ROKENU-505292 format. One record per residue (C-alpha): residue number from 1; residue in one letter; x, y, z. Coordinates in steps of 0.1 Angstrom, whole numbers, m for minus. Each point is the difference from the previous one (the first is absolute). Layout:
REM residues N
NODE  resi  resn     xx     yy     zz
NODE   NUM     a      X      Y      Z
...
REM end
This chain:
REM residues 144
NODE  resi  resn     xx     yy     zz
NODE     1     m  m1092   1251   1099
NODE     2     v    m20     29     14
NODE     3     r    m11    m11     35
NODE     4     c    m27     27      4
NODE     5     i     m9     27    m20
NODE     6     f    m17     38      4
NODE     7     v    m36     m7     10
NODE     8     t    m20     13    m26
NODE     9     q    m38     m2     m3
NODE    10     l     m4    m30    m28
NODE    11     t      1    m34     19
NODE    12     t     15    m16    m25
NODE    13     i     34     24     m3
NODE    14     h      0     m9     39
NODE    15     l     m1    m35     m3
NODE    16     i     23     m7    m37
NODE    17     f     28     16     21
NODE    18     f     m6    m18     35
NODE    19     t     20    m27    m13
NODE    20     t     21     m7     37
NODE    21     m     m9     15     29
NODE    22     s     27     17     19
NODE    23     t      4     25     26
NODE    24     s     29     17    m13
NODE    25     n     m4     32    m20
NODE    26     p      1     m1    m40
NODE    27     v      3     36     m4
NODE    28     g     38      5    m12
NODE    29     w      1     36    m13
NODE    30     f    m22     31    m12
NODE    31     d      6     30    m26
NODE    32     i    m13     37     13
NODE    33     h     m8     16    m38
NODE    34     v     11     37      5
NODE    35     s      0     27    m28
NODE    36     n     30     18     15
NODE    37     i     26    m18     17
NODE    38     d     19     21     21
NODE    39     r    m34     18     13
NODE    40     a    m11    m35     11
NODE    41     k     35     m8     12
NODE    42     k      0     29     19
NODE    43     f    m34    m11     20
NODE    44     y      6    m32      7
NODE    45     g     34      4     14
NODE    46     t    m15     28     19
NODE    47     v    m35    m18     15
NODE    48     f     21    m35      8
NODE    49     n     32     20      7
NODE    50     t     21    m19    m21
NODE    51     q     22      5    m29
NODE    52     l     m8    m19    m36
NODE    53     v     26    m14    m23
NODE    54     d     m3      4    m37
NODE    55     l      1    m35    m18
NODE    56     p     22      5    m35
NODE    57     i    m15     23    m29
NODE    58     e     m2    m31    m23
NODE    59     w    m33    m10     17
NODE    60     g    m12     31     m5
NODE    61     k     m4     26     32
NODE    62     q     m6    m19     31
NODE    63     s     13      7     38
NODE    64     l      0    m33     22
NODE    65     f    m16      4     34
NODE    66     p     31    m16     25
NODE    67     f     m3    m39     10
NODE    68     t     17    m21     14
NODE    69     p      1    m36    m24
NODE    70     e     m1    m20     27
NODE    71     s    m30     15     16
NODE    72     p    m35    m11      4
NODE    73     n    m11     30    m13
NODE    74     i     m8      9    m37
NODE    75     s     11     32    m17
NODE    76     g     m3     20    m31
NODE    77     a      6     30    m20
NODE    78     l    m12     35    m15
NODE    79     v    m10     m7    m34
NODE    80     e      1     29    m26
NODE    81     k    m23     m7    m29
NODE    82     a     m1     33    m24
NODE    83     d    m42     m8     m7
NODE    84     m     m6     m3     38
NODE    85     m    m32     20      9
NODE    86     p    m10      1     33
NODE    87     n    m24    m27     13
NODE    88     g     m3    m25     25
NODE    89     s      9    m26    m21
NODE    90     n     39      8     m4
NODE    91     t     17    m32     23
NODE    92     v     11    m30     m9
NODE    93     i      3    m28     22
NODE    94     y     19    m31     m8
NODE    95     f     m8    m33      9
NODE    96     e     26    m28      7
NODE    97     t      3    m29    m23
NODE    98     e     18    m31     m5
NODE    99     d      1     11    m40
NODE   100     c    m20     26    m15
NODE   101     i    m11    m21    m29
NODE   102     a    m23    m23     23
NODE   103     e    m24     29      7
NODE   104     e      4     13    m30
NODE   105     k    m19    m27    m16
NODE   106     r    m26      2     18
NODE   107     i     m7     34      2
NODE   108     e    m18      9    m30
NODE   109     a    m19    m31      3
NODE   110     a    m12     15     36
NODE   111     g    m11     32    m19
NODE   112     g     29     21      5
NODE   113     k     27     15    m29
NODE   114     i     35     m3     m3
NODE   115     v     18     30     m2
NODE   116     q     35     m7      4
NODE   117     p      9    m38     m7
NODE   118     k     28    m13     21
NODE   119     m     33     26     m6
NODE   120     h     35     m3     18
NODE   121     i      8     25     21
NODE   122     g     37     m6      3
NODE   123     e     16    m15     35
NODE   124     f    m37      5     16
NODE   125     g    m19    m31    m21
NODE   126     f    m30      5    m23
NODE   127     v    m32     18      2
NODE   128     s    m35      0    m18
NODE   129     i    m27     25      0
NODE   130     f    m37     m4     m2
NODE   131     i    m31     19      1
NODE   132     d    m28    m23     25
NODE   133     t    m35      2     m3
NODE   134     e     m6     29     20
NODE   135     g     23     22    m22
NODE   136     n     31      3     28
NODE   137     t     35     m8    m14
NODE   138     i     18    m28     20
NODE   139     g     37    m12     m8
NODE   140     l     13    m34      3
NODE   141     h     36     m7     11
NODE   142     s     17    m34      1
NODE   143     r     43     m8      1
NODE   144     k     m1    m21    m31
REM end
């Protein structure tokens, strides 16, 4: 169950996803879409003085920002997309949920569109991807 959601200007979306009030941050992951993973790794590694780690190639070309699973901070990855066009909407934020299916059932009724139904991502659980009413690509993540 999502505790809160990215604030949009549509009050109906805001109310549908504010089912339980909490002070914890529901954002659990981000993807930054890039057209050249090597160039992007060099850029982010230099800017943040860190080393990104490549994820298994069967998940596509992705490089992970460092993180500690026990930490309250979120992490994310650079994700190479062959058809990526530079613009202001190449970052995907993932909201933590109990089970992606619960939110999926409300997305289209609220005016959104499911792009990727619940999908297994190995030991990391499950994700769903949707487009909100403002055209933003948003993800859901759950362990079950």
